[in-house]
DRENMAR-26535 format. One record per residue (C-alpha): residue number from 1; x, y, z. Coordinates in nm, 4 decimals. Each point is the difference from the previous one (the first is absolute). Example, Ala and Ser with C-alpha at 12.3 -4.5 7.8 and 13.67 -1.06 7.14 Angstrom:
// residues 2
  pos        c1        c2        c3
    1    1.2300   -0.4500    0.7800
    2    0.1370    0.3440   -0.0660
***
This chain:
// residues 428
  pos        c1        c2        c3
    1   14.2871   12.1000   -6.8000
    2   -0.3037   -0.0688    0.2177
    3    0.0376   -0.1534    0.3427
    4   -0.1260   -0.3538    0.0721
    5   -0.3564    0.0098    0.1256
    6    0.1013   -0.1329    0.3401
    7    0.2327    0.2955    0.0570
    8   -0.2251    0.2806   -0.1163
    9   -0.1375    0.2364    0.2598
   10   -0.3611   -0.0860    0.0712
   11   -0.2347    0.2742   -0.1214
   12   -0.1819    0.1961    0.2674
   13   -0.3451   -0.1565    0.0530
   14   -0.2806    0.2138   -0.1421
   15   -0.3772   -0.0256   -0.0080
   16   -0.1745   -0.1157   -0.3157
   17   -0.2179    0.3051   -0.0610
   18   -0.2043   -0.1618   -0.2746
   19   -0.0819   -0.2974    0.2224
   20   -0.0972    0.2249    0.2898
   21   -0.2300    0.2182   -0.2114
   22   -0.1624   -0.3060   -0.1576
   23   -0.0842   -0.1376    0.3419
   24   -0.1339    0.3362    0.1156
   25   -0.2280    0.0064   -0.3040
   26   -0.1163   -0.3608    0.0400
   27   -0.0707    0.0306    0.3711
   28   -0.1806    0.3283   -0.0658
   29   -0.2589   -0.1855   -0.2065
   30   -0.1118   -0.2082    0.2978
   31   -0.3019    0.1599    0.1657
   32   -0.0219    0.2772   -0.2604
   33   -0.3412    0.1533   -0.0720
   34   -0.0626    0.0130   -0.3745
   35   -0.1853    0.3314    0.0274
   36    0.1944    0.2078    0.2527
   37    0.3388   -0.1657   -0.0435
   38    0.0265   -0.0163    0.3786
   39    0.1263   -0.3069    0.1791
   40   -0.1842   -0.1658    0.2868
   41    0.1952   -0.2731    0.1772
   42   -0.1183    0.0228    0.3571
   43    0.2059   -0.2136    0.2365
   44   -0.1101   -0.3667   -0.0005
   45   -0.2502    0.0599   -0.2827
   46   -0.0141   -0.2149   -0.3144
   47    0.1987    0.2582   -0.2000
   48    0.2616    0.0121    0.2746
   49    0.0343   -0.3779   -0.0211
   50    0.0479    0.0289   -0.3773
   51    0.2781    0.2527    0.0552
   52    0.1622   -0.2295    0.2556
   53   -0.0154   -0.2887   -0.2460
   54    0.1643    0.2180   -0.2645
   55    0.2881    0.0848    0.2341
   56    0.0507   -0.3642    0.0942
   57   -0.0015   -0.1085   -0.3667
   58    0.2461    0.2707   -0.1036
   59    0.2287   -0.0985    0.2862
   60   -0.0050   -0.3686   -0.0869
   61    0.0540    0.0658   -0.3709
   62    0.3104    0.1987    0.0980
   63    0.1352   -0.3005    0.1909
   64   -0.0661    0.1617    0.3377
   65   -0.1699   -0.1448    0.3086
   66   -0.3231    0.1718    0.1128
   67   -0.1845   -0.1000    0.3174
   68   -0.3039    0.1157    0.1987
   69   -0.0084    0.0364    0.3787
   70   -0.2946   -0.0241    0.2394
   71   -0.0765    0.3727   -0.0373
   72   -0.0220   -0.0295   -0.3765
   73    0.3332    0.1746   -0.0592
   74    0.1864   -0.1195   -0.3088
   75    0.3795   -0.0166    0.0208
   76    0.2256   -0.0705   -0.2974
   77    0.3535   -0.1339    0.0431
   78    0.2640   -0.1214   -0.2405
   79   -0.0343   -0.3472    0.1502
   80   -0.2442   -0.1639    0.2418
   81    0.0444    0.0849    0.3654
   82    0.2090   -0.2637    0.1761
   83    0.1916   -0.1174   -0.3086
   84    0.3084    0.2088    0.0751
   85    0.1766    0.1777    0.2855
   86   -0.2366    0.2186    0.1985
   87    0.0776    0.3709   -0.0465
   88   -0.1852    0.3095    0.1180
   89   -0.2192    0.1411   -0.2757
   90    0.0195    0.3297   -0.1823
   91   -0.3774    0.0135   -0.0299
   92   -0.1483    0.2090   -0.2818
   93   -0.3557    0.0475   -0.1189
   94   -0.3406    0.1517    0.0607
   95   -0.3563   -0.1224   -0.0676
   96   -0.2231   -0.1193   -0.2859
   97   -0.3414    0.1050    0.1348
   98   -0.1574    0.3313   -0.0998
   99   -0.2696    0.2400    0.1042
  100   -0.3271   -0.0047   -0.1934
  101    0.0496    0.1472   -0.3500
  102    0.3659    0.0704    0.0691
  103    0.3148    0.0090   -0.2105
  104    0.2399   -0.2601   -0.1366
  105    0.3192    0.1074    0.1774
  106   -0.0771    0.0531    0.3699
  107    0.1595   -0.2966    0.1742
  108    0.0166   -0.2223   -0.3077
  109    0.2969    0.1871   -0.1468
  110    0.2031   -0.0566    0.3165
  111   -0.0773   -0.3723   -0.0005
  112    0.0936   -0.0458   -0.3663
  113    0.3187    0.2048    0.0387
  114    0.0965   -0.2162    0.2988
  115   -0.0671   -0.3115   -0.2088
  116    0.2238    0.1458   -0.2697
  117    0.2808    0.0575    0.2506
  118   -0.0188   -0.3565    0.1342
  119   -0.0052   -0.1360   -0.3558
  120    0.2992    0.2115   -0.1076
  121    0.1952   -0.1127    0.3056
  122   -0.0801   -0.3641   -0.0744
  123    0.0913    0.0344   -0.3675
  124    0.3260    0.1745    0.0920
  125    0.0972   -0.2612    0.2575
  126    0.0299    0.2641    0.2709
  127    0.0567   -0.1486    0.3437
  128    0.0367    0.2715    0.2622
  129    0.0083   -0.0029    0.3760
  130   -0.3793    0.0423    0.0051
  131   -0.2670   -0.1562   -0.2204
  132   -0.2139    0.2183   -0.2327
  133   -0.3673   -0.0939    0.0514
  134   -0.3091    0.1521   -0.1633
  135   -0.3299    0.0262    0.1873
  136   -0.3600    0.0811   -0.0899
  137   -0.1735    0.0884    0.3261
  138   -0.3676   -0.0875    0.0299
  139   -0.2809    0.2535    0.0483
  140    0.2037    0.3160    0.0359
  141   -0.2873    0.2275   -0.1001
  142   -0.2744   -0.1515    0.2167
  143   -0.2537    0.0836   -0.2719
  144   -0.2220   -0.3041    0.0576
  145    0.1214   -0.1328    0.3347
  146    0.0639    0.3060    0.2214
  147    0.3262   -0.1334    0.1396
  148    0.2552    0.1961   -0.2092
  149    0.3620   -0.1154    0.0095
  150   -0.1292   -0.3470    0.0893
  151    0.2875   -0.1964   -0.1506
  152    0.2798    0.2274    0.1176
  153   -0.1566    0.0220    0.3463
  154    0.0131   -0.3772    0.0320
  155    0.3565   -0.0173   -0.1300
  156    0.1058    0.2648    0.2532
  157   -0.1712   -0.1854    0.2859
  158   -0.2873    0.2428    0.0591
  159   -0.2433   -0.2853    0.0580
  160   -0.1516    0.1629    0.3081
  161   -0.1146    0.2925   -0.2162
  162   -0.2135   -0.2254   -0.2198
  163   -0.3511   -0.1215    0.0832
  164   -0.0324   -0.3701    0.0717
  165   -0.2556   -0.0374   -0.2795
  166    0.0500    0.2828   -0.2527
  167   -0.3129    0.1010   -0.1924
  168   -0.0573    0.1963   -0.3188
  169   -0.2186    0.3106   -0.0227
  170   -0.3099   -0.2205   -0.0349
  171    0.0836   -0.2148    0.3022
  172    0.1290   -0.2954   -0.2012
  173    0.2997   -0.1843    0.1502
  174    0.3529    0.0111   -0.1406
  175    0.0664   -0.3646    0.0801
  176   -0.1339   -0.1405   -0.3285
  177    0.1527    0.2546   -0.2408
  178    0.3336   -0.0256    0.1816
  179   -0.0039   -0.3772   -0.0470
  180   -0.0748    0.0446   -0.3721
  181    0.3112    0.2196   -0.0186
  182    0.2081   -0.2757    0.1594
  183   -0.0044    0.1367    0.3551
  184   -0.1192   -0.1380    0.3322
  185   -0.1540    0.2243    0.2672
  186    0.0785   -0.2542    0.2717
  187    0.3708   -0.0093   -0.0858
  188    0.0887    0.3684   -0.0249
  189    0.2784   -0.0466    0.2525
  190    0.1944   -0.2025   -0.2568
  191    0.0120    0.3058   -0.2281
  192    0.1790    0.2209    0.2550
  193    0.3622    0.0842   -0.0870
  194    0.2643    0.0534    0.2649
  195    0.2202    0.3073   -0.0094
  196    0.3116   -0.2089   -0.0603
  197   -0.1553   -0.1506   -0.3139
  198    0.0125    0.3406   -0.1690
  199    0.2837    0.2301   -0.1037
  200   -0.2260    0.2761   -0.1336
  201   -0.3261    0.0759   -0.1794
  202   -0.0083    0.2122   -0.3176
  203   -0.3236    0.1171   -0.1607
  204   -0.0133    0.1610   -0.3435
  205   -0.3190    0.1948   -0.0658
  206   -0.1569    0.2690   -0.2126
  207   -0.0041    0.3254    0.1951
  208   -0.3794    0.0478   -0.0180
  209    0.0596    0.3744    0.0300
  210    0.1349    0.2932   -0.2055
  211    0.3304    0.0818    0.1729
  212    0.2470   -0.1844   -0.2257
  213   -0.1688    0.1006   -0.3229
  214   -0.0117    0.3666    0.0978
  215    0.3647   -0.0033    0.1065
  216    0.0983   -0.1918   -0.3153
  217    0.1765   -0.2618    0.2090
  218   -0.0015   -0.3646   -0.1047
  219    0.0341   -0.1756    0.3359
  220   -0.1360    0.0694    0.3457
  221    0.1888   -0.1232    0.3057
  222   -0.2633   -0.0284    0.2708
  223    0.1107    0.1281    0.3407
  224   -0.3196   -0.0778    0.1923
  225   -0.3394   -0.1663   -0.0408
  226   -0.3239    0.1433    0.1305
  227   -0.1897   -0.1778    0.2744
  228   -0.3563   -0.1155   -0.0566
  229   -0.2997   -0.0715    0.2209
  230   -0.3018   -0.1649   -0.1625
  231   -0.3263   -0.0099    0.1956
  232   -0.3133   -0.1837   -0.1052
  233   -0.2964    0.1879    0.1464
  234   -0.3521   -0.1413    0.0190
  235   -0.2986    0.2305    0.0501
  236   -0.3310   -0.1613    0.0994
  237   -0.3350    0.1775   -0.0123
  238   -0.3565   -0.1023   -0.0872
  239   -0.1409   -0.0765   -0.3444
  240   -0.3273    0.1588   -0.1020
  241   -0.2113    0.1146   -0.2921
  242    0.1488    0.3088   -0.1663
  243   -0.3436    0.1511   -0.0535
  244   -0.1934   -0.0848    0.3132
  245    0.2607    0.0300    0.2765
  246   -0.0049    0.3539    0.1487
  247    0.3324    0.1822    0.0218
  248   -0.0181    0.0418    0.3802
  249    0.1036   -0.3251    0.1634
  250    0.1760   -0.1457   -0.3008
  251    0.3203   -0.1976    0.0655
  252    0.1467    0.0298   -0.3480
  253    0.3308   -0.1851   -0.0160
  254    0.0946    0.1599   -0.3323
  255   -0.0646    0.3536    0.1224
  256    0.2227   -0.0760    0.2990
  257    0.2604   -0.1463   -0.2369
  258    0.0024    0.3227   -0.1996
  259    0.0839    0.1921    0.3169
  260    0.2669   -0.2567    0.0860
  261    0.1628    0.0460   -0.3409
  262    0.0143    0.3759    0.0512
  263    0.1486   -0.0578    0.3471
  264    0.2770   -0.2080   -0.1565
  265    0.0757    0.2742   -0.2513
  266   -0.0054    0.2602    0.2790
  267    0.2691   -0.1919    0.1914
  268    0.2588    0.0558   -0.2725
  269   -0.1223    0.2963   -0.2046
  270   -0.0959    0.2401    0.2796
  271    0.1529   -0.1277    0.3230
  272    0.3126   -0.1262   -0.1813
  273    0.0417   -0.2788    0.2533
  274    0.1356   -0.2329   -0.2680
  275    0.1299    0.0452   -0.3521
  276   -0.2980   -0.1581   -0.1799
  277   -0.3270   -0.1687    0.0987
  278   -0.2261   -0.1871   -0.2394
  279   -0.3244   -0.1934   -0.0083
  280    0.0467   -0.2247   -0.3002
  281   -0.2728   -0.2621    0.0304
  282   -0.3666    0.0146    0.0939
  283   -0.2323   -0.3014    0.0306
  284   -0.3668    0.0846    0.0501
  285   -0.2853   -0.2272    0.1041
  286   -0.2578   -0.0487   -0.1388
  287    0.1256    0.2481   -0.2637
  288   -0.3481    0.0612   -0.1385
  289   -0.1152    0.3364   -0.1441
  290   -0.3204    0.0095    0.2073
  291    0.1251   -0.1480    0.3283
  292    0.1790    0.1663    0.2896
  293    0.3362   -0.1707    0.0465
  294    0.0300   -0.2056    0.3166
  295    0.3713   -0.0870   -0.0269
  296    0.3015    0.1660   -0.1555
  297    0.3535   -0.1321    0.0130
  298    0.2850    0.2250   -0.1071
  299    0.3795    0.0014    0.0034
  300    0.2117    0.2811    0.1442
  301    0.3634    0.0389   -0.1103
  302    0.2228    0.2296    0.2113
  303    0.3631    0.0624   -0.1022
  304    0.2949    0.1952    0.1335
  305    0.3752   -0.0311    0.0357
  306   -0.0164    0.0687    0.3764
  307   -0.1470   -0.2726    0.2211
  308   -0.1190    0.2399    0.2736
  309   -0.2008    0.2007   -0.2526
  310   -0.1661   -0.3164   -0.1286
  311   -0.0969   -0.1006    0.3521
  312   -0.1448    0.3436    0.0746
  313   -0.1973    0.0042   -0.3246
  314   -0.1497   -0.3404    0.0768
  315   -0.0888    0.1010    0.3561
  316   -0.1743    0.3188   -0.1145
  317   -0.1908   -0.1881   -0.2690
  318   -0.1185   -0.2657    0.2443
  319   -0.1224    0.2770    0.2341
  320   -0.1819    0.1686   -0.2902
  321   -0.1673   -0.3281   -0.0954
  322   -0.1200   -0.0538    0.3566
  323   -0.1489    0.3495    0.0003
  324   -0.1606   -0.0625   -0.3397
  325   -0.1542   -0.3210    0.1299
  326   -0.1685    0.1869    0.2860
  327   -0.1287    0.2781   -0.2258
  328   -0.1431   -0.2295   -0.2690
  329   -0.1299   -0.2836    0.2156
  330    0.2068   -0.2480   -0.1993
  331    0.2463   -0.2573    0.1277
  332    0.3515    0.0628   -0.1352
  333    0.2711   -0.2587    0.0541
  334    0.3566   -0.0380   -0.1217
  335   -0.0126   -0.3677   -0.0920
  336    0.3526   -0.0401   -0.1402
  337    0.3324    0.1811    0.0232
  338    0.3281   -0.0451   -0.1860
  339    0.3036    0.2063    0.0939
  340    0.3449    0.0380   -0.1509
  341    0.2249    0.2643    0.1528
  342    0.2235    0.2242   -0.2115
  343    0.3576   -0.1148   -0.0509
  344    0.3322    0.1344   -0.1253
  345    0.1857   -0.2011   -0.2596
  346    0.3561   -0.1315    0.0475
  347    0.2689    0.2658   -0.0541
  348    0.2466   -0.2665   -0.1175
  349   -0.2437   -0.1351   -0.2565
  350   -0.0809    0.3498   -0.1205
  351    0.3709    0.0534   -0.0524
  352    0.0241   -0.3146   -0.2141
  353   -0.2968    0.1123   -0.2108
  354    0.1653    0.3382   -0.0539
  355    0.3244   -0.1737   -0.1041
  356   -0.1973   -0.2005   -0.2558
  357   -0.1600    0.3185   -0.1360
  358    0.3411    0.1650   -0.0358
  359    0.1354   -0.3024   -0.1855
  360   -0.2914    0.0197   -0.2441
  361    0.0060    0.3775   -0.0316
  362   -0.3596    0.0149    0.1216
  363   -0.1125    0.3297    0.1585
  364   -0.1479   -0.0766    0.3423
  365   -0.1335    0.1659    0.3113
  366   -0.1097   -0.0913    0.3515
  367   -0.3696    0.0194    0.0795
  368   -0.2537   -0.1476    0.2427
  369   -0.2683   -0.2485   -0.0994
  370   -0.3489    0.1335    0.0574
  371   -0.1459   -0.3442   -0.0649
  372    0.0381   -0.3011    0.2241
  373    0.1897   -0.3009   -0.1330
  374    0.0994   -0.3476    0.1135
  375    0.3432    0.1448    0.0799
  376   -0.1685    0.1835    0.2852
  377   -0.0805   -0.3320    0.1672
  378    0.3111   -0.1966   -0.0920
  379    0.2039    0.2747    0.1677
  380   -0.1000   -0.1675    0.3285
  381    0.2530   -0.2762   -0.0612
  382    0.2617    0.1199   -0.2511
  383    0.1505    0.3144   -0.1552
  384   -0.2186    0.1207   -0.2862
  385    0.0243    0.2414   -0.2903
  386   -0.2223    0.1119   -0.2849
  387    0.0770    0.1127   -0.3543
  388   -0.2508    0.2162   -0.1873
  389   -0.0378    0.0643   -0.3724
  390   -0.2070    0.2940   -0.1326
  391   -0.3772   -0.0252   -0.0457
  392   -0.1306    0.1701   -0.3128
  393   -0.2202    0.2856    0.1172
  394    0.0646   -0.1025    0.3597
  395   -0.3076   -0.2248    0.0069
  396   -0.0563   -0.3529    0.1285
  397   -0.2852   -0.2335    0.0997
  398   -0.1694    0.1006   -0.3267
  399   -0.0242   -0.1696   -0.3421
  400    0.2387    0.2490   -0.1639
  401    0.2778   -0.0592    0.2554
  402    0.3212   -0.0089   -0.2062
  403    0.3794    0.0308   -0.0013
  404    0.2308    0.0441   -0.2977
  405    0.1318   -0.3455   -0.1046
  406    0.3552    0.1399    0.0070
  407   -0.0493    0.0873    0.3664
  408   -0.1459   -0.3440    0.0747
  409    0.3149   -0.1610   -0.1360
  410    0.2274    0.2481    0.1769
  411   -0.1714   -0.0626    0.3343
  412    0.0518   -0.3742   -0.0409
  413    0.3660    0.0593   -0.0835
  414    0.0439    0.2082    0.3157
  415   -0.1674   -0.2804    0.1971
  416    0.2327   -0.2598   -0.1535
  417    0.3165    0.1976    0.0709
  418   -0.1105    0.0777    0.3530
  419   -0.0913   -0.3633    0.0676
  420    0.3435   -0.1113   -0.1206
  421    0.1627    0.2459    0.2385
  422   -0.2174   -0.1135    0.2915
  423    0.0736   -0.3656   -0.0791
  424    0.3544    0.0687    0.1126
  425   -0.0570    0.2742    0.2577
  426   -0.2378   -0.0427    0.2923
  427   -0.2049    0.3158    0.0631
  428   -0.0481    0.1530    0.3462
***
């Protein structure tokens, strides 16, 4: 004879895989190029706002309570803040913005999985010591406004690292687009979280590399996150007619930029001062086929897991740029700098993730993250951990970025189980 419903053991909460995959598919259509299939949702762009609206609508339709802070971060709770006892948050999430012509999973998957966890907890009536909260951090990539990790930097209190009036690559101010996203540049201080308001931060992400796939492991437990220095370099020369201006005496900003790009590559490839170094964006003025360029602005991305190596690489590059300026007669300035030092993840949280993998029978391994993530910044104020799922072909930031749907669901299940453990056990 069956037991009365009231006396039956409550089933273990589990993610709704079909719901998660549907949301991944729907969100992946926002900002998608019909020709390339790539997704462009630069932070604070129109497509980014559409993605933010989608997340808010999905949260409300699930009976949850989304809100937007002054930095444009979206948080999703089971009930509005202030309507129940205040508890430290088990914060989970990532970002919705993308690079230009990127993939559908980078960042977005982590946000939607976090939403799924909060929804499952609400539907299951789970009420732990800490409150599960999902977050979509604003402008993680810095693709349009070169202030990557903007939202997480504000949340972690790194206000001094941000310019007073952030500008995009064309010199247009952030103030207006931030307001359209629901933020307020003059009130960023209200978006800072205190350390005692958090129990932990968990970020689920696609690996963006080949390690898990090659090892045939299903889950990656991240033990450390690479540091990242982003420099915006402006090279100023003199414009002139491409046909009538003699080669001697030219101050060609683009020719100097070409040498600067090779200097960046030299830092990592030959001198091995840092793990990787990249110039990923180039803006040329006037960008005309028969005119010598008078101004070039480019971005330099330096990454390593050792802070001292990053500092040395930056110092050598700055010296090389000064020397290049003298040799070419151009003016070379570093006009913006963003820095996030490398961090180690919480050993206690890693242990809880491993326990969750063992419960699910999921093969796992420890590995470092070669990409920077919001977890890197949030580690300033709370223990953090990251969970990786395999990337098909080890590629990311490209239209064909992909992960097996079974692995997407498994990663969310690991996140859920780990969050439930953290909700009762404070990490250190």
